[in-house]
N, C-alpha and C positions, 0 to 999 in steps of 0.2 A: 537697489544697491547690490553689488556683487557679493560682498561678504555675508549679507543677509540671506541671499539665495543659497549660498554654500552652507550656511548654518542651518537653514531650513531643510536642505537635502540630507545633511548629516543627522539631524534630529529624526527625520522621517525614517531613515535607514535604521537608526538605533531603535526606534519604537517598533518597527517591523520585526527586527530580530528579537526584541523582547517579547512581542506578542506571539511569535512562533514558538518561543520557549515555554510560555505559560499556557498556550492553548491546549485544550484536551483533544487528542486525535479522535477519540470516540465521539465527542460532541461535534467535532468538525465533520465527521462522516454523516452524523444525523442532520446537521445543518445543510450539507450538500444535497442530501436526499430531499429535504424540504425545499431547497432552491430549485431542484429539478422538477418537483411537483408544481411549484409556482410557475415555472417556465412552461410546463405542460398546459396549465390552465390558461396562460396567456395565448399559447398556440391554439388551443381549442376555441377560444373566443374569435381569433382571426379566421380560423377555418369555418366556424359557424357563420361568420359574416360572408365568407365566400360562398357557402352553401345557400345562404339567403339570397345572394345575387343570382345564383343559378335558378332558384325557385321563381324569382321575379321574372327572369328572362324567359323561363318556361311559360309563365302565365302570359307574357307579352306575345310569345309565339302563338299560343292558343287564341289570344284575342285577335291577332292579325289573321289567322285562318278563319275565325268567326266573322270578321269584317269582310273578308273576301267572299265568303258564302252569302252574307247578307247583300253585298253589292251584286252578286250573281242573281239572287232572287229579285232584287229591285230592277235589274236590267230586263229580266223576263217579264215582270209586271208591266214595265214601260212598253215593251213590245206588244203585249196584249192590249194595251190602251191605244196602240198605234203611235206612241211617242218614240220615234226613232232617235231623236236627239237626246232624250232622257236616257234611253237604253244605252246609247253610246257613252254618255258621261258616266253612267253607272258601271259600265264595263271598264272604263279607264280607272275608276276608283278600285275596281276589283283587281286589276292588274297591279296597281300600286300596292294594294294590301298584300297580294301574293309575293311581290318583290320584298316588301318589308318582312313578311313571314319567313321567306328564304334567308334573308340576311340575319334576322334574329335567330333563326334555327342554327345557322353556322356558329354564331356567337354562343348560343346556348350549348352546343356540342363541345365547343372549346372549353367553356366554363365547367361542364360536366367532367371532362377529362382532367382539368386542373384540380377540381375539388376531389376527384377520385384519388389523385396523387397525394393531395394534402391529407385526406383521410387515412391513406396508407402510412403516411409519415407520422400521423398522430398515433396510430396503432403501434408503429415501430418504437416511437418514443415511450409509449406506455409499457411496452415489453422491456425496453432498456431500464426503465425505472423499477420494474418488478425484479429484474436481474440485479440491479444495483442494491435493492433492499436485501436480497439474498446474499450478495457479496459483502454487504455491510456487516452482517453477522459473522461471516467467515473472516473478514479483515479484522474485526474487533478481537476475535479469538486469537488470530495470528499475532496481532499487536500485543495482546496480553501475554502470550507465550514469549514473544521477543523481549518484552520488558522484564519478565521474570528471569529469563536467561541472562539479560544484561545485569540485573541486580546480583545474581549469583556470581557472575564473572567478576563484578566489582568487589564483592565480598571475598572471593578467592584471591584477587589481586592484593587486597588489604592484608589478608592472612599471610601471603607470600612476602609482603613488603615490610610491614611494621608491627606484626603481632609478636607475642612471646615465642611462638613456634619459629618465626624467622630469626629472632634474636638468638635463640638456642642453637639454631643451625649455624649462624654466623660465628658464635663462640666455639662450637665444635670444629669448624673449619680453621679458626685461629689456633686452637690447640694442636690440631693435626699439622698445621703449617709450622708451628714452633718445634714440634717433635722432628719433623722432616729437616728443618734448618739445623737443629742440634746434631742430627745424624750426618748432615752434610759437612759440618765443621769437623766432626770426628774423622770422617773419611779424608778430609784435607790434612789432618794431623797424622794420618797413617793408621788410624784405628779401624779395625774390621769388626763390626758388631757381631757377626757370625762367629769369628774366631774367639772373641771375648766370651761369648756364651759357651763355646766348646770348652774353653779353659776352666770356666766356673764349674762345668759339669764334671770334668776330670778331678778337680780339687775336692768336690763334694763326694765323689766316689772314693777317693783316697782317704778322706776323713772317716767315712763309714767303715772302710776296711781296717783302718788303724783302731777304731773303736771296737770292732769285733775281735781283733787280736788281743787287745788289752782285757776285754771281758773274758776270753778263754783262759788267759794267763791268770787272772784273778780267781777263776773257778778252780784251776789246778792247785793253786796255793792253799786255798781254803780246804780242799780235799786232803792235802798232805798234812796240814796241821790237825785235821780231825783224826787222823790215824795216830 
């Protein structure tokens, strides 16, 4: 049913996304190295089988050469007995044994070349696993540093967005905005904040000067009455 297939795909996708979120990257790295080692072991078994085939081929080549030598000796013995027919038959077997040895030797050489390549591949794979183990430690350290940086950035974002510091800053901005708006309306009404301040200064100076004059006048009067 189409809807069931669609539902299954959606569920699989959701489970995959959830699994990626909850998986521990460090554990994943460890598992990947374990998987690589298991693959290496499987490859080693296959290469061992290939080497075993090479060894068996080598033994068959040796046996074919041994058979050829034996048939050569039998042919010579037959000639000594005056058995030309037997010598001829023995030589025919010798030739067949030599042909077999040649064919097997060719196959053996091909097998040796193949197993040599396979052994090189195994050593390369072993080296890659060794490097992977070294990189695993480095990647774990880099991952830890990245996660720490991410947590710090998230904390700073929270501080900038919702903390008391952020609220204080927003309130300060509101006050500054209100003051600027008030000054803007004063300017619209023809008021100059700088002029008002200058006027207040002059009035304050005049008040101080008047106070000083009255103080001097009071001292003069007190002095006259004392005489």
